[in-house]
C-alpha positions as CSV (number, residue, x, y, z in Angstrom):
1,M,-0.1,0.1,0.2
2,A,2.8,2.4,0.8
3,R,4.5,1.8,-2.4
4,E,1.2,2.8,-4.2
5,L,0.4,5.6,-2.0
6,I,4.2,7.2,-2.7
7,C,5.7,6.2,-6.0
8,L,9.7,6.7,-5.7
9,D,10.4,5.4,-9.1
10,N,8.9,8.4,-10.6
11,K,10.9,11.3,-11.7
12,H,8.2,13.7,-10.6
13,T,8.6,12.5,-6.9
14,S,8.7,15.6,-4.6
15,V,11.0,15.9,-1.7
16,E,7.8,16.0,0.4
17,Q,6.8,12.5,-0.8
18,M,10.4,11.2,-0.2
19,K,10.0,12.7,3.4
20,M,6.7,10.8,3.9
21,A,8.1,7.7,2.6
22,Y,11.0,7.8,4.8
23,I,8.7,8.7,8.1
24,L,6.3,6.0,7.0
25,E,9.1,3.5,6.9
26,I,10.3,4.5,10.3
27,I,7.0,4.1,11.8
28,R,6.5,0.8,10.0
29,G,9.6,-0.6,10.7
30,Y,11.2,0.6,13.8
31,L,8.6,2.5,16.2
32,M,5.3,0.7,15.7
33,P,5.9,-2.4,13.8
34,D,3.2,-5.3,14.3
35,L,3.9,-8.9,14.4
36,S,3.9,-9.4,10.8
37,R,7.0,-6.8,10.5
38,N,5.4,-5.7,7.2
39,L,2.1,-4.0,7.7
40,I,1.3,-0.7,9.2
41,H,-1.9,0.1,10.7
42,L,-4.2,3.0,9.2
43,R,-4.2,4.9,12.3
44,W,-0.4,5.9,11.4
45,L,-1.1,6.7,7.8
46,L,-3.8,9.3,9.1
47,K,-1.1,11.0,10.9
48,L,0.8,11.6,7.7
49,V,-2.1,13.4,6.3
50,D,-0.9,16.8,7.5
51,F,2.7,16.4,7.0
52,R,3.5,19.6,8.9
53,A,1.8,18.4,12.4
54,V,4.0,15.1,12.1
55,G,6.5,16.8,14.4
56,E,3.8,17.8,16.8
57,F,3.0,14.2,17.6
58,S,4.7,12.7,20.6
59,W,6.3,9.7,19.0
60,G,8.5,8.5,21.9
61,S,5.4,8.4,24.1
62,A,3.3,6.8,21.7
63,A,6.0,4.0,21.0
64,L,6.6,3.5,24.8
65,A,2.8,3.1,25.3
66,R,2.8,0.5,22.4
67,L,5.8,-1.4,23.9
68,Y,4.2,-1.4,27.4
69,L,0.9,-3.0,25.8
70,E,2.9,-5.4,24.0
71,M,5.1,-6.5,27.1
72,Y,1.9,-7.0,29.0
73,G,0.7,-9.2,26.3
74,A,3.9,-11.1,26.3
75,T,3.3,-12.2,30.0
76,R,0.9,-14.7,28.7
77,P,2.7,-18.3,28.8
78,N,1.4,-19.3,25.2
79,K,2.5,-15.9,23.7
80,L,5.4,-16.6,21.0
81,K,5.6,-13.2,19.3
82,I,5.8,-9.7,20.6
83,G,5.3,-6.3,18.4
84,G,6.2,-2.7,19.2
85,C,9.7,-0.9,19.4
86,L,11.8,-4.2,20.4
87,S,15.0,-2.4,19.9
88,L,14.2,-0.2,22.7
89,L,13.4,-3.0,24.8
90,Q,16.4,-4.9,23.8
91,S,19.0,-2.1,24.4
92,W,17.2,-1.6,28.0
93,A,17.5,-5.2,28.8
94,Q,21.1,-5.6,27.3
95,F,22.4,-2.9,29.8
96,R,20.6,-4.7,32.9
97,F,20.8,-8.4,32.2
98,L,24.5,-8.9,31.6
99,F,24.1,-12.5,31.6
100,L,21.6,-12.3,28.3
101,C,24.1,-9.6,26.8
102,P,26.3,-10.4,23.9
103,R,29.9,-9.9,24.2
104,M,30.9,-6.5,22.7
105,D,34.2,-4.8,21.9
106,H,32.7,-1.5,20.8
107,L,33.0,1.4,23.2
108,Y,30.1,3.1,24.4
109,A,28.6,6.2,22.4
110,F,25.4,8.3,22.7
111,P,22.8,7.6,22.1
112,L,23.5,4.4,23.9
113,I,21.3,2.0,21.6
114,T,23.9,2.8,18.8
115,R,26.1,0.2,20.6
116,W,24.0,-2.5,19.4
117,N,24.6,-1.7,15.8
118,H,28.1,-3.2,15.7
119,S,29.0,-6.8,15.5
120,A,28.7,-8.9,18.5
121,S,29.3,-12.5,19.9
122,Y,26.2,-14.4,20.9
123,V,28.0,-17.7,21.6
124,G,26.5,-19.4,24.6
125,L,23.4,-17.2,24.9
126,P,19.7,-18.6,24.8
127,T,17.8,-18.1,21.8
128,S,14.4,-19.9,22.4
129,L,11.8,-17.7,24.5
130,E,11.4,-20.5,26.8
131,D,15.1,-20.6,27.7
132,I,15.4,-17.0,28.1
133,R,12.4,-17.1,30.6
134,L,13.9,-19.9,32.5
135,L,17.4,-18.2,33.0
136,L,15.3,-14.9,34.1
137,D,13.3,-17.1,36.6
138,Q,16.5,-18.4,37.7
139,R,18.4,-15.2,38.7
140,S,18.2,-13.4,42.0
141,E,17.7,-9.6,42.2
142,A,21.3,-8.9,42.9
143,Q,22.0,-10.1,39.5
144,F,20.5,-7.5,37.7
145,Q,22.3,-4.5,36.9
146,W,19.9,-1.8,38.3
147,T,22.1,1.3,38.0
148,P,23.8,1.1,34.5
149,Y,24.4,4.8,34.3
150,E,26.6,4.9,37.3
151,D,29.4,3.2,35.2
152,S,32.0,6.0,34.8
153,T,32.3,4.7,30.9
154,I,28.6,5.1,30.2
155,R,28.0,8.2,32.1
156,A,31.1,9.9,30.2
157,V,29.2,9.8,26.7
158,I,25.8,11.1,28.1
159,P,25.5,14.7,27.5
160,D,25.7,16.8,30.8
161,D,22.0,18.3,29.9
162,Y,20.6,14.9,31.1
163,F,21.9,15.1,34.4
164,Q,21.4,18.9,35.2
165,N,17.8,18.8,36.2
166,L,17.2,15.3,38.0
167,N,13.6,16.3,38.6
168,I,12.8,15.5,34.9
169,W,13.1,11.7,36.1
170,H,10.2,12.1,38.6
171,V,7.4,13.0,36.3
172,K,4.5,10.7,36.4
173,V,2.5,11.2,33.3
174,P,0.1,9.0,31.2
175,L,1.4,7.9,27.9
176,V,-1.5,8.1,25.4
177,N,-1.5,6.3,22.1
178,F,-5.1,6.3,20.7
179,A,-7.2,3.9,22.8
180,I,-4.0,2.8,25.1
181,V,-3.4,4.7,27.9
182,E,-0.3,3.6,30.2
183,M,0.8,5.4,33.3
184,H,4.3,6.1,33.4
185,Q,5.3,5.1,36.9
186,S,8.7,7.1,37.5
187,D,9.0,5.8,40.7
188,R,9.4,2.1,39.3
189,V,12.4,3.1,37.0
190,L,14.3,5.6,39.4
191,R,16.6,2.7,40.6
192,Q,18.6,2.9,37.4
193,F,19.5,6.4,38.1
194,G,20.7,5.7,41.8
195,F,17.4,7.2,43.4
């Protein structure tokens, strides 16, 4: 459908159409992927109708609300797939569950998620969902890295602006994504920042 909507092969394709196609691909493939990984819900296409308003939408909040909903659904034992922005979840997990983290030789950079764009060794790590669940269940709370940002090598690459006003980590707000409303409980995540 996207190819019919925006034809990039045409010589008369405008820069505006190329921007829309790129944004559509980011939404479909990265921010809001569904389980099929190749479809996009109509609600996101409707956000592109007024191209100038695209920047007014809180895409980060929407992606986080969608990911929360998918993670809630993934708690069912018979669940085999999960949608949402999995690279965000994967990066969060790899900084905290070191026993599931691939071995990396690459230094940290900001944004921290870019560290996982480089080659890594997955030797000895479980690949099936059942094995990962079992490994998580066998770990004690002490085996989780709750404060990864206290590591001086990580902290050194995070811009100082993020540490200037520590009150920004205390905000409790609802994350609204169409019919999905998730409360962002900052008190549940403050441990990672040493509070």
